[in-house]
VMD Tcl script that builds the backbone (N, CA, C; Angstrom):
set m [mol new atoms 354]
animate dup $m
set s [atomselect $m all]
$s set {name element resname resid chain x y z} {
  {N N MET 1 A -22.456 -15.021 -14.822}
  {CA C MET 1 A -21.502 -13.985 -15.182}
  {C C MET 1 A -21.756 -12.702 -14.404}
  {N N ARG 2 A -23.008 -12.429 -14.093}
  {CA C ARG 2 A -23.315 -11.220 -13.332}
  {C C ARG 2 A -22.756 -11.296 -11.918}
  {N N LYS 3 A -22.794 -12.509 -11.319}
  {CA C LYS 3 A -22.237 -12.680 -9.985}
  {C C LYS 3 A -20.729 -12.447 -9.993}
  {N N THR 4 A -20.064 -12.949 -11.011}
  {CA C THR 4 A -18.621 -12.785 -11.117}
  {C C THR 4 A -18.265 -11.311 -11.198}
  {N N ASN 5 A -18.968 -10.565 -12.031}
  {CA C ASN 5 A -18.698 -9.137 -12.154}
  {C C ASN 5 A -19.014 -8.393 -10.862}
  {N N ALA 6 A -20.060 -8.806 -10.179}
  {CA C ALA 6 A -20.399 -8.156 -8.907}
  {C C ALA 6 A -19.307 -8.375 -7.875}
  {N N PHE 7 A -18.775 -9.588 -7.805}
  {CA C PHE 7 A -17.690 -9.859 -6.872}
  {C C PHE 7 A -16.431 -9.076 -7.239}
  {N N LEU 8 A -16.113 -9.018 -8.539}
  {CA C LEU 8 A -14.936 -8.273 -8.978}
  {C C LEU 8 A -15.077 -6.788 -8.679}
  {N N ILE 9 A -16.246 -6.238 -8.943}
  {CA C ILE 9 A -16.466 -4.812 -8.695}
  {C C ILE 9 A -16.404 -4.512 -7.203}
  {N N ALA 10 A -17.029 -5.347 -6.388}
  {CA C ALA 10 A -17.010 -5.123 -4.938}
  {C C ALA 10 A -15.581 -5.182 -4.396}
  {N N ALA 11 A -14.810 -6.168 -4.853}
  {CA C ALA 11 A -13.422 -6.294 -4.391}
  {C C ALA 11 A -12.592 -5.104 -4.853}
  {N N ALA 12 A -12.796 -4.669 -6.097}
  {CA C ALA 12 A -12.035 -3.538 -6.616}
  {C C ALA 12 A -12.395 -2.242 -5.894}
  {N N VAL 13 A -13.662 -2.064 -5.580}
  {CA C VAL 13 A -14.076 -0.850 -4.867}
  {C C VAL 13 A -13.477 -0.824 -3.464}
  {N N ILE 14 A -13.533 -1.939 -2.768}
  {CA C ILE 14 A -12.984 -1.979 -1.401}
  {C C ILE 14 A -11.487 -1.707 -1.411}
  {N N LEU 15 A -10.753 -2.380 -2.277}
  {CA C LEU 15 A -9.300 -2.182 -2.321}
  {C C LEU 15 A -8.948 -0.800 -2.863}
  {N N GLY 16 A -9.714 -0.328 -3.830}
  {CA C GLY 16 A -9.464 1.008 -4.387}
  {C C GLY 16 A -9.703 2.115 -3.387}
  {N N LEU 17 A -10.782 2.020 -2.624}
  {CA C LEU 17 A -11.055 3.032 -1.602}
  {C C LEU 17 A -9.991 3.021 -0.506}
  {N N THR 18 A -9.525 1.842 -0.164}
  {CA C THR 18 A -8.460 1.744 0.827}
  {C C THR 18 A -7.179 2.389 0.303}
  {N N ALA 19 A -6.857 2.143 -0.963}
  {CA C ALA 19 A -5.659 2.740 -1.551}
  {C C ALA 19 A -5.788 4.256 -1.634}
  {N N ILE 20 A -6.956 4.748 -1.999}
  {CA C ILE 20 A -7.168 6.194 -2.077}
  {C C ILE 20 A -7.060 6.829 -0.697}
  {N N TYR 21 A -7.598 6.156 0.319}
  {CA C TYR 21 A -7.494 6.674 1.680}
  {C C TYR 21 A -6.028 6.837 2.095}
  {N N TRP 22 A -5.215 5.815 1.865}
  {CA C TRP 22 A -3.817 5.893 2.280}
  {C C TRP 22 A -3.029 6.888 1.438}
  {N N LEU 23 A -3.416 7.083 0.169}
  {CA C LEU 23 A -2.767 8.083 -0.671}
  {C C LEU 23 A -3.081 9.488 -0.159}
  {N N ILE 24 A -4.343 9.738 0.162}
  {CA C ILE 24 A -4.728 11.043 0.715}
  {C C ILE 24 A -4.054 11.268 2.066}
  {N N GLN 25 A -3.980 10.236 2.859}
  {CA C GLN 25 A -3.310 10.328 4.167}
  {C C GLN 25 A -1.840 10.715 3.983}
  {N N GLY 26 A -1.170 10.122 3.029}
  {CA C GLY 26 A 0.237 10.422 2.781}
  {C C GLY 26 A 0.446 11.848 2.301}
  {N N PHE 27 A -0.376 12.291 1.343}
  {CA C PHE 27 A -0.242 13.667 0.866}
  {C C PHE 27 A -0.637 14.671 1.940}
  {N N GLY 28 A -1.605 14.309 2.766}
  {CA C GLY 28 A -1.969 15.182 3.881}
  {C C GLY 28 A -0.825 15.359 4.862}
  {N N LEU 29 A -0.084 14.287 5.094}
  {CA C LEU 29 A 1.080 14.387 5.982}
  {C C LEU 29 A 2.183 15.233 5.361}
  {N N ILE 30 A 2.356 15.130 4.054}
  {CA C ILE 30 A 3.374 15.945 3.384}
  {C C ILE 30 A 3.029 17.423 3.503}
  {N N PHE 31 A 1.762 17.766 3.242}
  {CA C PHE 31 A 1.359 19.171 3.285}
  {C C PHE 31 A 1.269 19.720 4.704}
  {N N SER 32 A 1.159 18.854 5.698}
  {CA C SER 32 A 1.109 19.338 7.075}
  {C C SER 32 A 2.499 19.511 7.682}
  {N N GLY 33 A 3.521 19.142 6.963}
  {CA C GLY 33 A 4.878 19.394 7.425}
  {C C GLY 33 A 5.548 18.227 8.114}
  {N N VAL 34 A 4.948 17.050 8.066}
  {CA C VAL 34 A 5.571 15.863 8.649}
  {C C VAL 34 A 6.693 15.431 7.715}
  {N N SER 35 A 7.647 14.701 8.233}
  {CA C SER 35 A 8.801 14.305 7.426}
  {C C SER 35 A 8.369 13.479 6.209}
  {N N ILE 36 A 9.135 13.630 5.166}
  {CA C ILE 36 A 8.854 12.922 3.915}
  {C C ILE 36 A 8.955 11.413 4.121}
  {N N ARG 37 A 9.848 10.988 4.983}
  {CA C ARG 37 A 10.026 9.554 5.222}
  {C C ARG 37 A 8.760 8.920 5.797}
  {N N THR 38 A 8.123 9.593 6.722}
  {CA C THR 38 A 6.885 9.082 7.303}
  {C C THR 38 A 5.767 9.075 6.277}
  {N N ALA 39 A 5.652 10.157 5.531}
  {CA C ALA 39 A 4.577 10.260 4.541}
  {C C ALA 39 A 4.796 9.307 3.371}
  {N N SER 40 A 6.041 9.048 3.027}
  {CA C SER 40 A 6.304 8.163 1.891}
  {C C SER 40 A 5.851 6.736 2.178}
  {N N PHE 41 A 5.827 6.330 3.452}
  {CA C PHE 41 A 5.319 5.006 3.797}
  {C C PHE 41 A 3.870 4.859 3.342}
  {N N TYR 42 A 3.057 5.857 3.613}
  {CA C TYR 42 A 1.649 5.804 3.234}
  {C C TYR 42 A 1.473 5.821 1.719}
  {N N ILE 43 A 2.272 6.613 1.045}
  {CA C ILE 43 A 2.162 6.705 -0.412}
  {C C ILE 43 A 2.622 5.397 -1.060}
  {N N ILE 44 A 3.684 4.801 -0.553}
  {CA C ILE 44 A 4.167 3.526 -1.095}
  {C C ILE 44 A 3.132 2.429 -0.872}
  {N N VAL 45 A 2.508 2.414 0.299}
  {CA C VAL 45 A 1.462 1.423 0.574}
  {C C VAL 45 A 0.313 1.573 -0.411}
  {N N SER 46 A -0.088 2.801 -0.698}
  {CA C SER 46 A -1.201 3.002 -1.635}
  {C C SER 46 A -0.811 2.608 -3.055}
  {N N ILE 47 A 0.411 2.864 -3.458}
  {CA C ILE 47 A 0.861 2.463 -4.796}
  {C C ILE 47 A 0.896 0.940 -4.909}
  {N N ILE 48 A 1.352 0.269 -3.863}
  {CA C ILE 48 A 1.360 -1.193 -3.868}
  {C C ILE 48 A -0.064 -1.737 -3.951}
  {N N MET 49 A -0.989 -1.112 -3.213}
  {CA C MET 49 A -2.382 -1.558 -3.260}
  {C C MET 49 A -2.980 -1.356 -4.648}
  {N N ILE 50 A -2.662 -0.254 -5.295}
  {CA C ILE 50 A -3.175 -0.016 -6.654}
  {C C ILE 50 A -2.593 -1.050 -7.622}
  {N N GLY 51 A -1.312 -1.365 -7.465}
  {CA C GLY 51 A -0.704 -2.401 -8.297}
  {C C GLY 51 A -1.350 -3.759 -8.076}
  {N N LEU 52 A -1.612 -4.086 -6.826}
  {CA C LEU 52 A -2.300 -5.349 -6.526}
  {C C LEU 52 A -3.717 -5.358 -7.080}
  {N N LEU 53 A -4.371 -4.217 -7.046}
  {CA C LEU 53 A -5.715 -4.116 -7.612}
  {C C LEU 53 A -5.697 -4.382 -9.111}
  {N N LEU 54 A -4.766 -3.771 -9.810}
  {CA C LEU 54 A -4.681 -3.982 -11.258}
  {C C LEU 54 A -4.318 -5.425 -11.594}
  {N N PHE 55 A -3.414 -5.999 -10.819}
  {CA C PHE 55 A -3.042 -7.390 -11.052}
  {C C PHE 55 A -4.215 -8.333 -10.753}
  {N N SER 56 A -4.944 -8.044 -9.689}
  {CA C SER 56 A -6.047 -8.917 -9.292}
  {C C SER 56 A -7.215 -8.830 -10.267}
  {N N ARG 57 A -7.375 -7.703 -10.936}
  {CA C ARG 57 A -8.435 -7.606 -11.938}
  {C C ARG 57 A -8.141 -8.524 -13.131}
  {N N ARG 58 A -6.862 -8.728 -13.427}
  {CA C ARG 58 A -6.473 -9.610 -14.527}
  {C C ARG 58 A -6.540 -11.082 -14.128}
  {N N ARG 59 A -5.914 -11.401 -13.031}
  {CA C ARG 59 A -5.826 -12.791 -12.557}
  {C C ARG 59 A -6.422 -12.845 -11.162}
  {N N ALA 60 A -7.710 -13.111 -11.099}
  {CA C ALA 60 A -8.463 -12.968 -9.857}
  {C C ALA 60 A -8.018 -13.961 -8.784}
  {N N LEU 61 A -7.779 -15.201 -9.146}
  {CA C LEU 61 A -7.435 -16.196 -8.129}
  {C C LEU 61 A -6.070 -15.912 -7.511}
  {N N LEU 62 A -5.057 -15.751 -8.334}
  {CA C LEU 62 A -3.712 -15.494 -7.822}
  {C C LEU 62 A -3.654 -14.148 -7.104}
  {N N GLY 63 A -4.274 -13.137 -7.688}
  {CA C GLY 63 A -4.288 -11.825 -7.046}
  {C C GLY 63 A -5.031 -11.850 -5.729}
  {N N GLY 64 A -6.145 -12.567 -5.672}
  {CA C GLY 64 A -6.892 -12.678 -4.429}
  {C C GLY 64 A -6.112 -13.381 -3.343}
  {N N ILE 65 A -5.391 -14.431 -3.721}
  {CA C ILE 65 A -4.559 -15.144 -2.743}
  {C C ILE 65 A -3.462 -14.226 -2.220}
  {N N ILE 66 A -2.826 -13.477 -3.117}
  {CA C ILE 66 A -1.750 -12.570 -2.701}
  {C C ILE 66 A -2.285 -11.461 -1.806}
  {N N VAL 67 A -3.410 -10.850 -2.190}
  {CA C VAL 67 A -3.960 -9.724 -1.428}
  {C C VAL 67 A -4.418 -10.176 -0.048}
  {N N SER 68 A -5.142 -11.285 0.020}
  {CA C SER 68 A -5.624 -11.728 1.331}
  {C C SER 68 A -4.480 -12.213 2.220}
  {N N THR 69 A -3.500 -12.886 1.647}
  {CA C THR 69 A -2.342 -13.317 2.427}
  {C C THR 69 A -1.550 -12.124 2.932}
  {N N LEU 70 A -1.377 -11.118 2.094}
  {CA C LEU 70 A -0.669 -9.917 2.508}
  {C C LEU 70 A -1.429 -9.180 3.612}
  {N N GLY 71 A -2.751 -9.144 3.525}
  {CA C GLY 71 A -3.548 -8.524 4.583}
  {C C GLY 71 A -3.395 -9.242 5.910}
  {N N ILE 72 A -3.377 -10.561 5.872}
  {CA C ILE 72 A -3.213 -11.338 7.107}
  {C C ILE 72 A -1.799 -11.185 7.663}
  {N N LEU 73 A -0.797 -11.208 6.792}
  {CA C LEU 73 A 0.585 -11.028 7.254}
  {C C LEU 73 A 0.811 -9.635 7.837}
  {N N LEU 74 A 0.190 -8.619 7.232}
  {CA C LEU 74 A 0.298 -7.279 7.793}
  {C C LEU 74 A -0.381 -7.184 9.154}
  {N N ALA 75 A -1.491 -7.882 9.318}
  {CA C ALA 75 A -2.172 -7.890 10.618}
  {C C ALA 75 A -1.281 -8.512 11.685}
  {N N VAL 76 A -0.643 -9.612 11.346}
  {CA C VAL 76 A 0.278 -10.253 12.299}
  {C C VAL 76 A 1.450 -9.320 12.605}
  {N N TYR 77 A 1.970 -8.656 11.579}
  {CA C TYR 77 A 3.088 -7.728 11.778}
  {C C TYR 77 A 2.691 -6.577 12.702}
  {N N PHE 78 A 1.542 -5.951 12.435}
  {CA C PHE 78 A 1.125 -4.825 13.267}
  {C C PHE 78 A 0.839 -5.259 14.696}
  {N N LEU 79 A 0.337 -6.464 14.867}
  {CA C LEU 79 A 0.095 -6.942 16.230}
  {C C LEU 79 A 1.395 -7.259 16.966}
  {N N MET 80 A 2.438 -7.632 16.239}
  {CA C MET 80 A 3.712 -7.930 16.883}
  {C C MET 80 A 4.520 -6.666 17.156}
  {N N VAL 81 A 4.401 -5.654 16.297}
  {CA C VAL 81 A 5.176 -4.434 16.464}
  {C C VAL 81 A 4.569 -3.543 17.543}
  {N N LYS 82 A 3.270 -3.384 17.526}
  {CA C LYS 82 A 2.603 -2.529 18.509}
  {C C LYS 82 A 2.498 -3.282 19.828}
  {N N PHE 83 A 2.525 -2.541 20.896}
  {CA C PHE 83 A 2.529 -3.168 22.211}
  {C C PHE 83 A 1.144 -3.609 22.667}
  {N N THR 84 A 0.125 -2.890 22.273}
  {CA C THR 84 A -1.231 -3.272 22.665}
  {C C THR 84 A -2.112 -3.349 21.427}
  {N N ILE 85 A -3.236 -4.001 21.573}
  {CA C ILE 85 A -4.183 -4.108 20.466}
  {C C ILE 85 A -4.762 -2.743 20.114}
  {N N PHE 86 A -4.827 -1.855 21.104}
  {CA C PHE 86 A -5.393 -0.528 20.869}
  {C C PHE 86 A -4.481 0.331 19.999}
  {N N ASP 87 A -3.176 0.092 20.052}
  {CA C ASP 87 A -2.249 0.799 19.177}
  {C C ASP 87 A -2.326 0.267 17.743}
  {N N ALA 88 A -2.561 -1.015 17.588}
  {CA C ALA 88 A -2.604 -1.633 16.263}
  {C C ALA 88 A -3.986 -1.562 15.624}
  {N N PHE 89 A -5.006 -1.260 16.402}
  {CA C PHE 89 A -6.387 -1.311 15.911}
  {C C PHE 89 A -6.643 -0.432 14.685}
  {N N PRO 90 A -6.165 0.831 14.627}
  {CA C PRO 90 A -6.413 1.628 13.412}
  {C C PRO 90 A -5.811 1.007 12.159}
  {N N PHE 91 A -4.610 0.467 12.273}
  {CA C PHE 91 A -3.987 -0.149 11.106}
  {C C PHE 91 A -4.726 -1.430 10.697}
  {N N LEU 92 A -5.210 -2.166 11.665}
  {CA C LEU 92 A -5.937 -3.393 11.358}
  {C C LEU 92 A -7.239 -3.085 10.634}
  {N N ILE 93 A -7.985 -2.109 11.139}
  {CA C ILE 93 A -9.279 -1.781 10.551}
  {C C ILE 93 A -9.129 -1.079 9.210}
  {N N LEU 94 A -8.163 -0.198 9.082}
  {CA C LEU 94 A -8.056 0.615 7.877}
  {C C LEU 94 A -7.184 0.013 6.781}
  {N N MET 95 A -6.406 -1.015 7.092}
  {CA C MET 95 A -5.550 -1.592 6.063}
  {C C MET 95 A -5.744 -3.093 5.914}
  {N N CYS 96 A -5.672 -3.817 6.992}
  {CA C CYS 96 A -5.635 -5.275 6.921}
  {C C CYS 96 A -6.997 -5.888 6.617}
  {N N VAL 97 A -8.024 -5.409 7.266}
  {CA C VAL 97 A -9.365 -5.975 7.046}
  {C C VAL 97 A -9.843 -5.747 5.610}
  {N N PRO 98 A -9.726 -4.523 5.048}
  {CA C PRO 98 A -10.145 -4.368 3.649}
  {C C PRO 98 A -9.341 -5.211 2.673}
  {N N MET 99 A -8.049 -5.386 2.942}
  {CA C MET 99 A -7.235 -6.212 2.048}
  {C C MET 99 A -7.677 -7.667 2.110}
  {N N ALA 100 A -7.938 -8.176 3.307}
  {CA C ALA 100 A -8.363 -9.571 3.439}
  {C C ALA 100 A -9.734 -9.786 2.793}
  {N N ILE 101 A -10.650 -8.861 3.003}
  {CA C ILE 101 A -11.995 -9.001 2.425}
  {C C ILE 101 A -11.947 -8.912 0.909}
  {N N SER 102 A -11.212 -7.939 0.372}
  {CA C SER 102 A -11.157 -7.826 -1.086}
  {C C SER 102 A -10.431 -9.014 -1.706}
  {N N GLY 103 A -9.425 -9.543 -1.040}
  {CA C GLY 103 A -8.762 -10.744 -1.549}
  {C C GLY 103 A -9.706 -11.925 -1.602}
  {N N LEU 104 A -10.497 -12.093 -0.553}
  {CA C LEU 104 A -11.483 -13.181 -0.557}
  {C C LEU 104 A -12.553 -12.979 -1.623}
  {N N LEU 105 A -12.933 -11.732 -1.879}
  {CA C LEU 105 A -13.905 -11.469 -2.945}
  {C C LEU 105 A -13.317 -11.757 -4.329}
  {N N PHE 106 A -12.030 -11.462 -4.526}
  {CA C PHE 106 A -11.387 -11.815 -5.794}
  {C C PHE 106 A -11.358 -13.331 -5.985}
  {N N ILE 107 A -11.058 -14.048 -4.925}
  {CA C ILE 107 A -11.051 -15.513 -5.004}
  {C C ILE 107 A -12.450 -16.030 -5.322}
  {N N GLU 108 A -13.457 -15.477 -4.672}
  {CA C GLU 108 A -14.834 -15.898 -4.938}
  {C C GLU 108 A -15.254 -15.574 -6.365}
  {N N ALA 109 A -14.787 -14.465 -6.909}
  {CA C ALA 109 A -15.100 -14.116 -8.294}
  {C C ALA 109 A -14.521 -15.145 -9.255}
  {N N ASP 110 A -13.302 -15.577 -8.985}
  {CA C ASP 110 A -12.697 -16.589 -9.849}
  {C C ASP 110 A -13.426 -17.922 -9.729}
  {N N TRP 111 A -13.778 -18.293 -8.507}
  {CA C TRP 111 A -14.505 -19.548 -8.332}
  {C C TRP 111 A -15.878 -19.487 -8.978}
  {N N SER 112 A -16.525 -18.357 -8.896}
  {CA C SER 112 A -17.830 -18.187 -9.527}
  {C C SER 112 A -17.715 -18.295 -11.042}
  {N N LYS 113 A -16.658 -17.730 -11.605}
  {CA C LYS 113 A -16.443 -17.808 -13.052}
  {C C LYS 113 A -16.181 -19.249 -13.480}
  {N N ARG 114 A -15.389 -19.968 -12.720}
  {CA C ARG 114 A -15.087 -21.364 -13.049}
  {C C ARG 114 A -16.315 -22.253 -12.895}
  {N N LYS 115 A -17.142 -21.956 -11.909}
  {CA C LYS 115 A -18.356 -22.747 -11.690}
  {C C LYS 115 A -19.329 -22.563 -12.845}
  {N N LYS 116 A -19.407 -21.348 -13.373}
  {CA C LYS 116 A -20.304 -21.083 -14.506}
  {C C LYS 116 A -19.819 -21.756 -15.783}
  {N N SER 117 A -18.489 -21.818 -15.967}
  {CA C SER 117 A -17.944 -22.354 -17.207}
  {C C SER 117 A -18.029 -23.878 -17.264}
  {N N THR 118 A -18.158 -24.551 -16.127}
  {CA C THR 118 A -18.249 -26.024 -16.161}
  {C C THR 118 A -19.667 -26.502 -16.179}
}
mol reanalyze $m
mol bondsrecalc $m
mol representation Tube
mol addrep $m
């Protein structure tokens, strides 16, 4: 049970810190005078991440699958939209990698819980 909680806490911290980063980034853009449309993208992303975090804390396996799949799909999207890897690299490191890692940790937490119960 301790391993399960450790995996859940680690996944929640990683996804939570990522969501807080993008929320601060969005509000920073609003206060610096950038258009609301640009800043709202960052705020919406952070709200979605917080929602996924809350959902994944309840249902670790399904939430982990959704979070990690979304992280991988976002990585593919950013690589297709940006012309070079150097343009997509900040988004990959700051958004996609933490989502994929936290999703895998949620999945591992569920598997650890199921392994203990059998």
